[in-house]
C-alpha positions in Angstrom: -0.1 0.1 0.0 1.4 3.7 -0.9 1.0 6.0 1.9 1.8 9.2 -0.3 3.1 12.0 1.9 1.7 10.5 5.4 4.4 9.1 7.3 3.5 6.9 10.4 6.0 7.1 13.3 7.2 4.1 15.1 5.9 5.6 18.2 2.3 5.6 16.7 2.5 2.1 16.3 3.4 1.4 19.8 0.9 4.2 21.3 -1.7 2.6 18.9 -1.2 -0.7 20.9 -1.7 1.2 24.1 -4.7 3.5 23.0 -5.7 4.2 19.5 -7.3 7.4 20.6 -4.1 8.8 21.8 -2.7 8.5 18.3 -6.0 10.1 16.8 -5.8 13.1 19.1 -1.9 13.5 18.0 -2.3 12.8 14.4 -5.9 14.0 13.5 -6.7 16.5 16.0 -3.0 17.9 16.1 -3.1 18.2 20.0 0.6 18.6 21.4 1.6 17.0 24.6 2.0 19.8 27.4 5.6 21.0 27.8 6.8 19.2 31.0 10.0 18.5 32.8 10.1 15.2 30.9 9.6 16.4 27.7 12.2 19.1 27.8 14.7 16.8 29.2 14.0 14.5 26.4 14.8 17.3 23.9 18.1 18.1 25.8 19.2 14.7 25.7 18.3 14.1 22.0 20.5 17.3 21.5 23.5 16.1 23.4 23.6 12.7 21.4 23.0 14.7 18.2 26.2 16.7 18.7 28.3 13.9 20.2 27.4 11.8 17.1 28.9 15.0 15.0 31.8 15.7 16.9 33.2 12.3 18.2 35.3 12.3 15.1 37.4 15.4 16.5 37.7 13.6 19.9 39.2 10.5 18.2 41.3 12.9 15.8 43.0 14.3 19.0 44.2 10.9 20.3 47.8 10.7 19.1 49.1 8.0 21.4 48.0 5.3 24.1 47.5 7.2 27.4 45.1 4.7 28.6 41.4 4.3 29.0 41.1 7.0 31.9 42.6 9.7 29.6 40.2 8.8 26.8 37.4 8.9 29.0 38.3 12.0 30.3 38.4 13.7 26.8 34.8 12.4 26.2 33.8 13.9 29.8 35.3 17.3 29.1 33.5 17.5 25.7 30.4 16.5 27.3 30.4 19.0 30.2 31.0 21.9 27.9 28.2 20.4 25.6 25.5 20.3 28.3 26.2 23.8 29.5 25.9 25.0 25.8 22.5 23.2 25.4 21.1 24.2 28.5 21.6 27.9 27.5 19.7 27.1 24.4 16.8 25.6 26.6 17.0 28.4 29.2 13.5 30.0 28.2 11.8 27.0 28.4 13.6 25.8 31.7 12.6 29.2 33.4 9.1 29.2 32.3 8.6 25.8 34.0 10.7 27.0 37.0 13.1 24.0 36.7 16.3 23.7 38.6 18.9 23.9 36.0 21.5 22.5 38.0 19.6 19.3 38.6 18.9 19.1 34.8 22.5 19.2 34.2 23.3 16.5 36.7 20.6 14.5 35.3 21.5 14.9 31.9 25.1 14.0 32.4 23.9 10.7 34.5 21.6 9.8 31.4 24.4 10.1 29.0 27.3 8.9 31.0 27.0 5.2 30.3 26.9 5.8 26.7 30.2 7.9 26.9 31.8 5.1 28.9 30.9 2.8 26.1 32.4 4.9 23.4 35.4 5.4 25.5 35.9 1.8 26.2 35.0 1.0 22.5 38.0 3.3 21.4 40.5 2.1 23.7 39.9 -1.6 22.9 40.3 -0.8 19.4 43.4 1.1 19.9 44.8 -2.0 21.9 43.9 -4.3 18.9 45.2 -2.0 16.1 47.7 0.5 17.4 45.9 3.1 15.2 45.7 6.9 16.2 44.1 10.2 14.9 42.5 10.0 11.5 43.6 6.3 10.8 41.8 5.4 14.2 38.6 7.1 13.2 38.8 5.9 9.6 39.2 2.2 11.0 37.3 2.1 14.2 34.7 -0.5 14.7 32.2 -0.8 15.8 31.3 2.9 15.3 28.6 3.8 17.9 26.1 6.1 16.9 22.8 7.2 19.0 19.4 9.0 18.4 19.5 8.3 14.7 16.4 9.2 12.5 15.6 6.4 9.9 13.0 6.3 7.3 11.2 3.6 5.4 10.2 5.1 1.9 8.7 1.7 0.9 6.3 1.4 3.9 6.0 5.3 5.0 7.4 4.7 8.5 9.8 6.9 10.2 11.4 6.5 13.5 14.5 7.4 15.8 16.8 4.5 17.0 18.4 5.0 20.4 22.0 3.4 19.5 23.3 1.6 16.5 26.6 -0.3 16.5 28.1 -0.1 12.9 30.6 -2.7 11.6 31.7 -2.9 7.9 28.9 -5.0 6.8 26.3 -5.1 9.9 24.4 -3.1 11.9 23.0 -3.8 15.4 20.4 -1.6 16.7 19.6 -0.9 20.5 16.5 0.3 22.0 17.3 1.8 25.7 14.6 1.7 28.3 14.8 3.4 31.8 12.0 1.2 33.2 11.2 -2.4 33.0 10.6 -4.9 30.1 7.2 -4.7 28.4 6.0 -6.6 25.2 5.8 -3.5 23.0 9.7 -2.9 23.4 10.2 -5.9 21.1 7.7 -4.4 18.5 9.5 -1.1 18.6 12.7 -2.9 18.0 11.4 -4.9 15.1 10.0 -1.8 13.6 13.5 -0.1 13.7 14.8 -3.2 12.1 12.3 -2.8 9.2 13.3 0.7 8.7 17.1 0.1 9.1 16.7 -2.8 6.4 15.0 -0.5 3.9 17.5 2.5 4.6 20.6 0.4 4.6 20.1 -2.7 2.4 23.9 -3.4 2.2 24.3 -4.1 5.9 23.3 -7.4 7.7 20.7 -6.8 10.6 20.2 -10.1 12.2 19.7 -9.1 15.7 19.2 -6.1 18.2 19.0 -5.7 21.7 16.8 -4.2 24.5 19.0 -2.4 26.9 17.4 -1.8 30.3 19.8 1.1 31.7 18.5 0.8 35.2 20.0 -2.6 35.7 22.4 -2.4 32.7 20.7 -5.6 31.4 20.7 -6.4 27.7 17.9 -8.6 26.1 19.0 -10.0 22.8 16.3 -10.1 20.0 16.7 -12.1 16.9 14.8 -10.8 14.1 13.2 -14.2 12.8 9.6 -13.5 13.7 7.9 -12.6 10.5 4.4 -12.5 12.3 5.9 -9.3 14.2 6.8 -7.6 11.1 3.2 -8.3 9.8 1.5 -7.0 12.8 3.6 -3.6 12.6 2.6 -3.3 8.9 -1.2 -4.1 9.6 -1.1 -1.6 12.6 0.6 0.9 10.5 -2.3 0.6 7.9 -5.0 1.0 10.5 -3.4 4.2 11.7 -3.1 5.6 8.2 -6.7 4.9 7.6 -7.7 6.6 10.8 -5.5 9.6 9.8 -7.1 9.6 6.3 -10.7 9.2 7.4 -10.4 11.5 10.3 -12.3 8.6 12.4 -12.3 8.9 16.1 -11.6 5.5 17.5 -13.5 6.2 20.9 -12.2 6.1 24.2 -11.9 3.1 26.8 -10.9 4.0 30.1 -7.8 2.2 31.7 -6.0 2.7 34.9 -3.1 4.0 33.0 -5.3 6.7 31.5 -4.3 8.9 34.4 -0.7 8.9 33.6 -1.4 10.1 29.9 -0.6 13.7 28.9 -4.2 13.6 27.3 -6.0 12.4 30.4 -7.8 16.0 30.6 -8.8 16.0 27.0 -10.5 12.7 27.1 -11.9 12.6 30.7 -12.5 16.0 31.8 
């Protein structure tokens, strides 16, 4: 089915599993979720990862000899501290409007990205030990390269999404979906959806598995992409969402205990 210029988001699909009306309110009625500390924090973290992706090459270019893991980690940390300061200035108006504690956001932001920074530093250090390469040569040959918060698109299926992390090898990609809470079944669906997008956008790479990473416990759950039924369900749900948007049809509301935690609760029930 060709969906013209309407793209369905991966989060629309997982939201639809939770509540079809939430997707209707966002995509048809164009309600926006209120600005909250959580929403602003998410935007800040995305900006941090975006710029780390853009500038990591410069960090690695500066490594001219093996001074050990702590030295490499310190390079990443110094860059990240400065980056967070700069980004918080860009969000100053929103932070002041909600009367948020900038120092707490700074600490929380660093804590959130610190594991990723450590993984990158370890990855670079271990590759130096194996290859004895530095500077430009180190960057050009580094494997895997770690990239985070990457936007991907399936033009074939008209689905868009943002992958939390990808390990990139010469001929293979391994996507990660990072969660701060506990395992839920829709996390698997989300990772499969990213697999579908990556296969369409990067057909030359093997993508056989991915990981759900639960940051709180630092637990990784491996998911092999062998379940064709999962893909069928994703595409079926995508078509239902498309039809709902095209027809502007309200699917109705059904009360659940989880409704109270939804940012659209007042729209539906008050």
